[in-house]
N, C-alpha and C positions, 0 to 999 in steps of 0.2 A: 723796384722803381719801374714805372711805366712811362711811355711817351704820351704827349698830348697831341691832338690833331690840330695842326696849324692852319692848313689850307687844302682846299680841293683845287687842283690846277687844270686848266684847259689849255691844250696846245691850239694855236690859232694862226691863220694866215694874216688876219687883221685884228690883233688883240684889242685895240681901242674900240673898234666897231662892235666886237663881240661883248666887250665889257659894257658898252652902252646899251646893248640889247638886254643883258641880264640885269643891269642896274634899273632900267625902265620897267622890266617885268617884276622884279622883286621889290623895287622901291628902296634899294640899298644905295649908300653913298660910295663914291670912288675915293681911294686914298693911296698916297705913296707913289713913288716913281716906278714901282714894279707892276702897275695896272692891277690893282686889287680892289675888291668890293668888301666893305665892312658890314657885318650883319647888324640890323636894328632890332633883333629879337634874341631868342635864346639859342640860335643856331650854333654858336660856339666856335665857328671857324670862318676864315676868309674864303673868298673865291678869287683865284689869281688867273691871269691870262698871259701866256708865254708865247713868244713868236716861234713859228716853225715854217719850214718850206715843204714839209711832207704833206701829201694829200691824204684825206680821210679814206680809208679802205675798209669797207664792211661796216657792220653795225657795232656801235660802242658796247663795251662790256658793262658800262655803268651809265645810269641816267637818273635825273631827278623825277620824283613823283610829287607834283604840286597838288595841294588839297583844295577843296571847295566847301563852302558852307551851305550852298543851295544850287539848284540847277541854273538859276540866273547868275549866281556868282561864277559858276563854271563857265557859262557862256561868255561872261565879261572877261574872264581871264584869257580864254581862247581868242576873243576878238582883240584884246590888247596885245597879245603875243603876235598875232597876224599883222597888226598895224606896225609893230616894231621890226618885222622882217621874218617872222617864222612862217612855216608852211605845214600843211597837213601831209602826213606820210602813212604808208601801209607797212607794218612790220608783222602782219599776220593776225592782227586783232580781229575778233569776231564781231559782227554787227550788233549782237545783243549785249556786248560788253559796254559798260557805261563810261569808261575813260576815253579821253581824246588824245591821240598820239600826234605829236608835232615834232618838227626839227627846227633848231635855231638857225641863224643865217649861215653858219658853217656846217650844217648838217647834223649837229649833235642832237640825238633823240631826247625827248622828255615827254612826260604824260601829265595831263590835267585830270585828276581823279574825280569821279563823281561824288556828290555829297552822301553822307551816311556810311562811309567806309570805316568799319569798326577798328581795323588794324591801325589806322592813322588818326583815330578820333582825337587823341590828346596831343597830337603834334601840331606844329605851326604850318605856315604856308608851304615851306619845304617839308613835306611829310617824311620823305625817305630819299636816300641815295640807294637806288635799287641796282644790284649787281648780279651779273651772270657769274655764278661761282659755286664752289663746292662747300660742303659742310666743314671740311678741314680748314678752308680759308676763313670761314666765319669764326671757328674756334681760334685760329691764329690771331685775327684782329681783335677778338675779345681779350685775349691775353696781352697783346701788344699795347692796347690802349687802356686796359683795365676797365673796359665797359662790360657790364653784365649781359649775358644772353637774355633776350626778351622773347625769343621764339626759337624752337628747336624741334621741328616735326617734319617727318617725311622728306628728309634731306634738305629742308629749307631752314635757314637760320637768320636771326636778326639780332643786332646789338644796339644799345642806346646809351649815351652818356648818362651818368647818374644825375647830371645837372639838367637833363631834358634835351630839347632840340630834336633834330631829325633822327630817324632810325637809319642804320645801314643794314641792308638785307642782301642775302645770297639765295638765289632760286634753286640751287642744286643742279646736278648733272641732267642732261648732257650739256657741256659747255660749248659756247660758240667758238669756232676756230679763231686763234689769235693771229692777226695779220699785221705784223710789225709792231712798233711801239704804240701803246695805248694813248689815245688823245686826252684822256683824263687820268690823273694820278693824284695820290695823297702826299702831302708834305707833313711829316711828323717831327717832333723834337723832344729831347729830354727836358725836364724842367730846369730852371735856373739853378746852377750849382751842380747839375748832373754831369755825367761823363758820356760823351758821344760814342767813343769806342766801346765802352762797356755796354751801352745800349745796343750797338750793332752786334756785338757778340751775343747778347741775350736774344735778340730777334733771330739770329742765325740758329740758336738752340731751339727756337720755337718752330723752325721750318723755313725761314727766309734764306736767301742767298745773295751775296754781293754780285753785281753785274756791271758790265761796262757798256754804256750806250754812246760812248764818245764824249763823255762829259769833261774830260781833261782834268786839269788841276783846279779843283773847286773845294769849298769847305763843307760840302755836304756829301753824303754817301748814298749811292744808288743801289737799291736792293729790289728783289722780286719776292712776292708772297708765294705760298704753295701752288697757286694757279698760274704763276708766271707774270703777274701784274706788277709793273714797276711802281716803286714809291721811293721817296727821298727822306733820309734821316738828316735833319739840319743840326747845326750846333745848338747847345743848350740855350733856352730863352724863357 
């Protein structure tokens, strides 16, 4: 049995505002009391926005790569993002690189990729969730979700759902220093009729560990992958 990916979660000082930004940029609808966006394509998971009082420290270990069909399409995506509250940032990208690096209203990095990117050619608008991480962690998530590896070269790995949607990629070492709890994390869950504890045990056997982030008495289990990135195992659904 494998888990399925339920949501990518953003910690936010103002969850409603951040949800509004991403809804406007992606064209997704909001749904539910937990401030979530529902995909209108084959993305396959929600985006949730959770309140936090913690400040963002350092560069996130994960970010979206958004695709473009043409230079004009890329320009329009960048302009729309800026109108919604994004800003240009410098994370060390070189002038000759074709992608544009932006940050959302709470400083979360994302890229608008130039047209003609072969790696993301058959992906949707969200081409990838691009992660700073090791090959070991790519293997872990492939087994955890049952998603096949679609790239495994030079310490770089990528997986993708058999049903399509974005890729999840790991760029290999060296890893950025981890500065407190990640502002982005994955929520996963066993399928209906599954066993949450059995799944937690299976994930531990794959290299994850249970951790305490002060969650208290809740019905989900907080774990960390081999690179120390937090994720939550929800009850079956």
